[in-house]
N, C-alpha and C positions, 0 to 999 in steps of 0.2 A: 307613338300616338296617343293623345289623351283617350281615356275610356269614354266612349261614346254612350254614357248612361242616360237615362231619362232626365235626370237633373242637369247634367252637363249640356245635353241637347237643348234644353228649354233656356238655359242661362245664355248660350250662344244665340238662340234664336232672337232674344230681345236685345242684343247688344251689337250685332254685327251689320246693322243697316248701313252706316256710313262707310264702313270698312269695305263693303262690296263695290262701292264706286272707286276707291283707290285700286282694289285688286282688278276691277274691270279695266282700268286705265293700263295696268301692267300687262294684262292678258292682250289688250289692244295693240300695245307695242310689240310685244313679242310675236303675235299673229300677224300683224302688219308687216314686219320685216320677213317673216317666213313666206307669206304670200307674195310679197314683192319679189322675193327670190324665185319663187315658183313661176310667176308671170315672166320674169326675165328669162328663166331657163326655157319656158315654152317658147317665147320669142326666138331665141337662139335656135331651138331645135327646129322650128318651123322654117327658119331661114335656110337651115342646112337642107331640109326637105326640098324646098324650092329649087335650091342650088343644085341638088342632086338630079331632079327631074330635068332641069335645062341642060345639065352636063350630059345626061344620058341621051337626050333628044339629039344633042350635037355629036356624041360619041357613043353609039349603041353598044360598043364593047364594054362600056362600064355597067351595063345592066347586071352582068354576072356578079361583080362584087357588091352591087347594091342589094341583090337578092341575098347574098351572104350576110350582109350587115342586118337585113330585116329578120333573117333566121336567128342571129345573135340576139337581137332585140326581142323577139318572141320567146327565146329561151330565158332570157332574164326575167321578163314579165311572168312567164309561167312559173319560174322558181319562187318569185315573190308571192304570187297568188297562192301557189300550194302550201307555203309555210305561214302565210298571213291571209286566210280566206276573207278576213273582214275589209280588206282593201279593195274587193271587187265592186265594180259598179260606181256610183256616185259617192257613197259614203253617207248620204242623208239618212236612209233607213237605219244604218248602223248607229248613228248618233241618236235617232228617236228611240231605238231599241235600248241604248245605254241609259238615256233619261228615264225611260219607262221601268228600268229595272230588269229587263229581260235579257240583257246582253252585258258583257264586260269585256274589256280589251286591254292589251299591254299598250299604254300610250307611246312609249317610245319606239317600239316595233312597228306599230301602225304608222307613226309619223314618218319614219325613214322609208318604210316600204311604199307608202302611198305617195310620197313626194317623188321617189325614183320611178314607180310604176306609172304615175300619171304623166310625167314628163316623156317617158318613152312611148306610152300608148298614144297620147295626143300628138306628140312631136312626129311620130311615125305616119300621121295622116289620118288616124281613126276619127269618125264622126262622134267626137265626145267633147264635152266642155270642161272648163277649168273650175266652175263655181262649185260643183258637188265635192270635189276633192279639196277645194279651198275651205269649204264648211267643215268637212271631217278633220282636215289639218288644224283649223282653230279650235275645234272641239277638244281634239287631243292635247293641244296646248293648255286649254282650261283644265283638262282632266290631269296632265303631268304637273301643272302648277299647284293643283290641289293635293295631289299624292306626295310631291316632293315636300311641301310645306305642311303636310298631315292635317288638312282641313276636315271638317265634319262632313258627312254624306250630303246633309241638305245644302251646305255651302258649295259642295262640289258641283250639284246639279246646276246652281246659277252660273258657276265659272265655266262650266261646259257650254251652257246656252250662251253665255257671253262670248266665248271663243268661237262658237258657230256664227254668231251675228258679225264678229269682227272679220271672220273669214270671207263671208259673202260681201261685205262692205268694201274690203280690200280688192276682192276679185273684179268688181264691177264699178268701183268708185261711187257706191251707193249706200250711204250709211243708213238711211231711213228704211230702204228695202231690206238691208241686213237685219235690222231690228225687227221689223214687222215679220220678216219671214221666220226668224228664230222663234218669235213668240206665237205667231199664227200656225205655223206648220211643225216646228221642231219641239218647243216646250209645251205648246197648246194651252198657254196660260198667260194672261196679261197683268199678273200682280205687280204692284208697285217695285217690290224688291228685285224681280228678274228684269223688270223694264230698266231700272237704274244701272244694273250690271251690263245688260246688253247694250244699252244706249252709250255708256261711257266706254266700252270696249270698241264698238262700231265706229264712233266718232274719231278715236284715237287711231284706229288702223286705217280709217279712211284718210285722215290728214297724212299719214306717212305714205300711203300709196299715191295720194295726190302730189306729194313732195317729189316722188320719183317720176310719175308719169304724166303730171300736170293736171290742171283743174278742168280741162275740156271734157266733155261728156264722150261716153264710149262710142256713140254715133251722133254725127253731126248732121242735122237736117236744116238746110239753109232755105229760107224764103218759103216755109211751108205756110199755107193759107189756112184761114178758120173754114171749118167745114160748115156750110150753110145749114140752117135747121130743116129745110125742106129736103135734105139728103139724109136725114137720120133713119128713114125708112131702110135705106141701103145699109146703114150701120147695123140696123137690127137683123137684117138678113144676112149680113156678114157674121154676126154673132151666131146665128144658127148654123151657118157653114162651119165656123170654128168650133162650135160645140160638138158637132158630129165628127169633125176632123180630130178633136181631142179624144173622143171616145174610141175612134179606130186606132189612134196612136196607142193608147193604153192597152187596149185588147191585142194589138199587134205585138207590143213589147213583151207581154206575158206569153204570147204564143211563140215569139222567137226563143224565150227562154225554155219553153216546152219542147221545141224542136231540137235544141241543143241537148237538153237533159235525156231526149229520147235516143241519142246517139252513144249507146253504152260503150261502144268500142273506143270512144275519144275521151280520155280522161279531162275531167272539167278544166284544169290548168293549162291544157294544150288546146283549148278552143280558140285562144288568141291568135293561132295561125290562119284561121279561116278569115277573119276581117283584115288581117294583114295581107292575105293573098288578093282580096278584093281591092284593097287599097293601091296595091302594085299596079293593077290594070287601069283603076280609075286615075292615077296619077298621069297616065298618058291620054287617056280618052276624055275623061270629064274631071279636071282637076279642081273645078269649082265646089266638088262635093267633099274635098279633103278637109280635115280639121273640123273645129267646132261649128264653124259657120260664119264667123265674123266677116271674112272676105267675101262670103256669098251675099250677105246682107249688103255690104258696101256696094257690091256689083249691081244688084237689083235697084238700089237707091240711085246710082249715078249713071247707069246705062239702060236705055230702052231695048227690051227684049222681046221677042215675039211670043205669042200665046203657046206655040209648040214648044219652043225651048224652055219656057217657065215651066210647062207641064212635065217635060223631062227632068228638070231640076228638082221639082217637087217630088215626083215619084222616086227618082234616084236617091235624093237625100233622105226620104222617108225609109226606104228598104235599107240604105246602107247604115243609117242610125240604128235600125233594129238589129241588124247583124252585129254591129259593133257592141251595143250595150248588152245584147243577149248573151254574148260570149263571155261576160264577167270581167271585161278589161277594165282597169282603173280609170274612171272617167265619168263625168256627169252628163245629164241631158239637158240642162237649161239653155245653153247656147245652141245646140242642134234644134231644140224645139222653137226657140226664137228665130232661127233662120228659116224653119219650116213655116212659121207665122208670117214672116216678112215675104216669103215667096207666095203664100196664099193671098195676102193683101195686095201684092204686085199683080197677080193674075186677076183678082177681083177689079182692081182699078183699070187695068189694061182692057179687060173685057168690057167693062162699062163704057170706057172711052170709045173702043172699036164699034161696039153694037148699039150703044143708046146715046152717043154723043155727049157723055159726061166729060167735063174738063179733065183732061190728063193730069193737070196740076194736083189734083186731089188724089192721085196715086200715092203720093208721099204719106197722106193722111191714113190710107188704108194699109199701108205698110206698118205704121206705128200700131194702128188698131189690130192688125193681124197678130203681131208679136204679143200684144197684152191678151187679146182673147184666146189665143191658143194656150199660152201659159195658164191662164185661169181654167180653161177646160181640163187641162192635163193634171195640174197640181192641186187645183181647187183652192187656191188662195187669192181670192179677187183683190183684196186690199194691197196685198204685196204686189200683185201683177200691175196695178195701177201705178203705184209709187215707183216700182222697179222701172218700168218703161219711161216714166217721167223723168227720173234721174238719169237713166241712160241715154235719152234724148235731149236733156237740158232744157226742158220746157214744161210748163203747166198749162200751156194754152189749150191742149186737147183733153183736159180733165174730164169734161162732161161726156164727150164722145167715148172716151176710154171707159168710163163708168158703165155706159150704156152697153158697149159691146161686151164687157167682161161679165156683167150681170145676165146678159142673154146666154153667153157661152156657158156660164155656170149652171143655169137653169136647164139648158139643152142637155149638157152632159149628165146632169142630175136625172133628168127624165129618161135618159138612156141607161140609167143604172150603172154608169161608169164609176167605179170607186177611185178616189184620189190615188194617184200613181205611187206615192211613197208609202201609203198605207198598204197598197197590194205588194209592193217589193218587201216591206218588212215582214209581212205574213209569210212570204215564200222564204225569206232569208231565215227565219226561225225554224223552218221545216228542213233546211238543207244540212247536210253533213259538214263537220268543220267548224261549226259556230259555238262559240264558248257561251253556252247558256247558263245562267245562274241557277243551280239546282241544290245548292247547299244552304243549310241554315246559317244564317248571320244575325246575331242578336244585337248587333249595334243599332242605336236608334236614329231615326231620321223624321222630319216633318215634311209632309206632303200639303201642298196648297190646292184648293179647289174653289171655283166660282160658281155660285148657284145661279142658274138661268131662270128667267121669269117663265112660269108655267111648268117649271120641272116638278117631279114628285116631291121634292124637298121644300118648295116654295110655299110658306105658310104653315109648315109642319112643326110639331113640337119636337124637341131633341129626343125625348124619351119614346116617342112613337116611331122612331126611325130604326129600321133593322140594320144596325151597323154591322160590317164584316168582322170577324173575329180578330183578336190580336191587333187592335187599333183603338185610339182614344182621341176624341175630339177635344183639344186643349184650348182653342180659342176661336172666337168668331169676330172677325173685323167688318165693321159696318161703317163705311165712310173713314173718318178719323177716329172713330171710337172702337176700342177694343173691349170685347165682352167675354167674361169668364163664363162658359155655358154650364147650365144645370138641366135637369130633366124638363122643367117648364119653360126653358128658353125657346122662343119662337124663331125659326130660321125664316129669312126673307130673301127674295131675289136681289142679286147683287152682293150677297154677303160672300166674304172670303172664309173659307173653312180650313183652320190648321189642324192636320190630324197627325198624331204621333203614331209611329209603328216601327217594327223591326224592318232592317234593311232587306232581308230575305222575303218579306211579306209585301214589298213595293207592287210587284205586278198584280197580285190578288186585290190588294186594296185600291190601287189605282183603277183597275178595270171595273170593280163593282161600284165605287163612288162616282166614277165618270158616268156610268150608266143611269145613276139616280139624280145627278144635278143638272143633266141636259133635258131640255124641253123635248117632249115626244114629237 
């Protein structure tokens, strides 16, 4: 590897802008093919699952070998989690930890273990989604691309973000949502450089996924009417319900992890057997709850269901998702939470129709709003929520109502002091045993980007008056298309991009401190 000295890092910084687009395309191709394979494997696994339960219903004697298969699946997942603890859960907190410098991972081990563990966990019927694993798989592709080709650390962060963007884009055929999520939630920075990388990777991977699975949206809503403006009071009230539901989900998820952690007699990697046990019973009693929730969303879209049965589906899916994710099984929460939002929306529309005479045709609107609002309340990424649901339903007709429900859900969750779910999960991850935290000195140089927000402590401040953290240097300020070489009397303004040079080992400290002073109070 080229020595990552200060001079080398700065030379690379000023010369690699265009190259990031080409590398983003390469990562998009690799990630797209990988996630396509992942989706195909999950489809095959779920077909086997449905066939198994149909066969057992016809021939109960097959239950014994099926239990044996689930035990074997559990043992394989337990082995993978024990030796690769960073594959637990969705993988998105792990990617955030990697980009913030707090975690490191072996890209090829995580890629192989996450792919296998995700297929086995979700394919055995656990209430987990494919999107989180797809994000982590894409991020490991970017990480591997960087390390195999010996890229600089700053370039590596862009490639990892591009891979994460490509992973979500290929998982849901949603390139814009992939880009926005990777910037809004994962990278937490909208710089032009990372935008170019993420956009080129996401578009490429989405193109490949569409070539395999077709251009049709994930959910097809036919004949959905425009929601009248005099119904927007109902949208606001629904946003309140979704905000409260999101806060309950986040607290429940953390509580589920606490309950598992309190069972000292059960090794963490053997927790997988608890949700597998529940999945076995649900496969015969309430099969709609198995899997991520795509089939559940389709069912509430296409079949009228009673309020009682919808309530049962809501409570069952909620609890089963907490049991599955709390166990640390490899799998995400995107699709389960979208299915919960769809059920809440169906309940809302059905109740309004039954009790207040609202046209039942608007239930489809409330399903769409329910998915977007609950996503926003839980993840706290409203822009991603709006775009994601628009791309997944293939329509922009509901943009206004989506924006209203998302902002209301966001505000309510914030008033309830519910932290974004991935931030909470990352905090917990860093405290658990088996995590490869970076705690050694690494004197390689890297450049961090920060955007100054209006009203932040840095807005209008002179460079010399800022208490910068140790072992870092402000090397450039980018203001629009102008690049400024800063000195003591340079005035920092809102919207400025600050390029700060530091050691790789100092990334967590510098990132945490600078983030605290660039954001508005």
